N, C-alpha and C positions, 0 to 999 in steps of 0.2 A: 557382068558389070557389077562393080562394088557400089552398094547403096548404103549410105550412112544412116539414113532415117528409118530403115526397116527395123521393126521391133524384135524380129527374131535373130538379128545379127548383133551379137554381144561380144565385147572384148573379153579375152580370158586373162585371168590373173592366177597366181598360184601361191600356196602357203606350204612351207616345209613342215611335214608332220611325220610322226612315227605311229603306226597303227598296229594295235594288237587285235588279232582276230579270235573268234570263238575257239578255234582249235589250238590256241596258244602261240601260233606263229606271229612274229613281229616283222613288219615291213616298213621301211623308211622311204619316203619319196615326197612328191608334191601333190597336194590336194588342189585340183583345178576348180576355180570358182569364177563366176562372172564378175565384171567390174562393179564396183560400189557395194560388194557384199563381203561379209566377214565369214570366218570359219564357223562361228556360232550360227549364223543364218543358214548356212549350207547344211550343217549337221542336224539342225532342228527344223528344217524346212519340210515340205510335203513330199519331196522326191524320194523314191524308194532306193535309188542307187547314187553312189558318189563316183565322180570321175577322178581317177587316181593314176599318177604316173610314177612308178618306182624310180629311184635314182639310177638303178641298173636294171633296165627292163623296158617293156612296152606299156603303153597306156592301156588301162583297163577300167572296167566298172566294178565297184564292190558294193554288195548289198548292205544297207544300213543294219539289217538284222544280223549280219555276220560280224559286226563290230563289238569288241569288248571294251576297248579303250582307245582314245586318240590323244596323243601328246603333241603339242605344238613345239617345234624345234626352233631355237633361237639361232637364226642364221644372219649372215650379212645381208641387210636389205639395202636397196638403192636409196640414196638420199632424196627426200622430197625437198627440193630447193625452196619452194614457197614456204613450207613449214619451217625449214632451217632459217630462212630470212626473218620470219616473224617470231622466232623462238625468244621469248623474253624471260629466260630463266635467271637473269641477272646481268646487269650491264657492268662489266669490269673493264675499264679502259686500258689497264695494263695488260690484261690477257688479250684484248683485241689487237693491240699494237705489238704484242710479243716482247714486252719489257718487264723488268722488275721494278717495284716501287723505289728501290734504292738506286736505280740507274740515274746517271746524270741527265741533264736536260738535253745535251747534245745527242746522247744515245736515243732519247725519246723522239727527238726531231728527226734523226736519220731513220729510225724505225717507221715513223709516220710517212716520210717521203717514199720509203721503199714500198710500204703497203698501198699508199695512194697510187703509185705508178702501176702496181699489180692490177688494181681494180678499175683504173680510170677508163672511161668509155673511148677516149681517143686511141687507146692502144688497140682496140678491136674495131675501129671504124671501117676498115677494109675487109672485115670478115663477116660473113652471113651467119649469125648466131640464132638459135631458137629463142623465142620470146622469154621463156622461163629462165634461160641462162643469162640473158641481158638484164632481166629484172633482178636476178640474184646479184650480178656484178654491181648494178646501180645501188642496190640495198647495202651491199658490203662496203661500197665507197662511202655511203652515208654513215654507216657505223664507224668506219675508220675516222672520218672527219669529226664525228661527234665525240669519239674517244679522245682525239687530239685536242679538241676544244675544251673538253672537261679537264684534261691534264694541264692545258695552257692556262686556264682560269686559276687552277690551284697553284701553278708555278708563279703567276703574276701576283697572287695574294701573298705567297711566301716572300716574294721580293719586296713588296710594300711593307710587310710586317718587319722584315729584317732591316729595312731602311729606317723605319720609324723607331726601332729599338736603339739605333745609333744616334738619333737626333736627341737633343736635350728637350725635355718636356717643359722646363721653365728656366728662363734666363733672367736674372735680376737686372735692374737698370744700372747698377754700379759697375765700374770697370775694375778689373783686377790688376 
């Protein structure tokens, strides 16, 4: 029977690495690590052996004393949706809606409606989604709504400014 709370049961993760051994051979594969640990923790930890699975081969243990170098390989990692949701590297409403700053207001509005339909929760009401995915969709809908609001405020301000530019600032009391 599977017991979640047993301390000896740990989820496994992996990191793509290229390992150079003392004999000069180079092996590429995955360094298997426990959840919530980094490659640095595993390589500098007290264990004498590393659990390693070559890309082409069977899982094996490699002695740390046989390592000459370890290179982390940049591979496609799965998206961490929670991190992506809270990524505050800059709020660009045009990028979020997929429009250019020079696009017309009608283009901005149609892009907003399209994105809002994509992420709206009613679209997935009959589907059982993982909590992480539904939180991501709700967060993206909030971002789309915020982007549209920001562009709408700027659009309204431009309309007011252009209207005021055409109005007379001062009209004298005499008739022409």
